[in-house]
C-alpha positions in Angstrom: 7.1 6.5 -2.9 7.9 10.1 -2.0 4.6 11.9 -1.8 0.9 12.1 -2.8 1.7 13.1 -6.5 4.0 10.0 -6.8 1.3 7.8 -5.3 -1.3 9.2 -7.7 1.0 8.6 -10.6 1.7 5.0 -9.6 -2.0 4.3 -9.1 -2.7 5.6 -12.7 0.0 3.5 -14.2 -1.2 0.4 -12.3 -4.7 0.7 -13.8 -7.0 -2.0 -12.3 -4.2 -3.9 -10.6 -4.2 -4.1 -6.8 -1.8 -1.8 -5.1 -0.6 -2.4 -1.5 1.1 0.6 0.2 3.1 -0.2 3.3 3.1 2.9 5.5 6.0 3.1 7.9 8.0 5.4 10.1 11.8 5.1 10.3 11.7 5.4 14.2 9.1 2.6 14.5 10.3 -0.8 15.8 7.2 -2.7 14.7 7.7 -1.2 11.2 11.1 -2.7 11.1 9.7 -6.1 11.9 7.0 -5.7 9.2 9.7 -4.6 6.7 11.6 -7.9 7.2 8.5 -10.0 6.5 7.1 -7.6 3.8 10.4 -7.6 1.9 10.7 -11.4 2.2 7.2 -12.0 0.8 7.2 -9.5 -2.0 9.3 -7.1 -4.0 8.7 -3.4 -4.6 7.0 -3.6 -8.0 8.4 -2.1 -11.1 4.9 -2.5 -12.6 6.2 -5.0 -15.1 3.9 -7.9 -14.4 0.2 -8.6 -13.7 0.5 -9.2 -9.9 -0.1 -6.7 -7.1 1.9 -3.5 -7.0 3.8 -3.1 -3.7 4.8 0.4 -2.6 6.3 1.8 0.6 5.9 5.3 2.1 7.4 6.9 5.2 4.5 8.7 7.0 6.9 11.4 8.3 8.6 14.0 6.2 12.1 15.5 6.7 10.7 17.8 9.5 9.0 14.9 11.2 5.6 16.2 10.3 3.0 13.8 8.8 3.3 13.4 5.1 0.6 14.5 2.6 -0.3 10.8 2.0 -0.7 10.2 5.8 -2.8 13.3 6.2 -5.1 12.5 3.3 -5.8 8.9 4.4 -5.9 9.7 8.1 -2.9 7.7 9.1 -1.2 9.0 12.2 0.7 5.9 13.4 2.6 3.1 11.7 2.7 0.4 10.6 -0.4 0.7 8.4 -1.4 -0.5 5.0 -3.6 0.9 2.2 -4.9 -1.3 -0.5 -6.1 0.3 -3.7 -7.6 -1.0 -6.9 -8.5 1.0 -10.0 -7.1 4.0 -8.2 -9.6 3.8 -5.4 -8.9 3.0 -1.8 -10.6 -0.3 -1.0 -9.1 -1.2 2.4 -7.1 0.4 5.2 -5.5 -1.3 8.2 -3.3 -0.2 11.1 -1.1 -2.9 12.5 1.3 -5.6 11.4 -1.0 -8.4 10.4 0.4 -9.1 6.9 -1.9 -12.1 6.5 -4.9 -9.8 6.7 -3.3 -7.5 4.1 -2.6 -10.5 1.8 -6.2 -11.7 2.2 -7.7 -8.3 1.3 -5.5 -8.1 -1.8 -6.3 -11.6 -2.9 -10.1 -11.0 -2.4 -9.9 -7.9 -4.6 -8.0 -9.8 -7.3 -10.4 -12.7 -7.2 -13.4 -10.3 -7.4 -11.9 -8.6 -10.4 -11.2 -12.0 -12.2 -14.7 -13.2 -11.5 -16.2 -10.1 -13.2 -16.6 -7.8 -10.2 -15.9 -4.9 -12.5 -17.8 -3.8 -15.6 -16.2 -3.8 -19.1 
């Protein structure tokens, strides 16, 4: 995911699905460890199924300044995760606890299936 406009587009296309955004920095050693586990447990979604959408975003641009996504969501350090549903930010976490990220996504999906949203 390149920038804020791309994120907004992907969130619109995803609709009510849970979207997990892995925020990383190329120079971050912990981010590289997260990448290994994140890539092993999921794939970057092409939006072709009903499961969560997984996206990645480098919080630093070509000039090593914070990206527009990082600035908007107040992320100054990586690794970090944003979890969206229905286009709205539902959860934000800094660190590399992938189990917490998975729990948050699962809880949102279960809430939606149980009727947590109005039709």
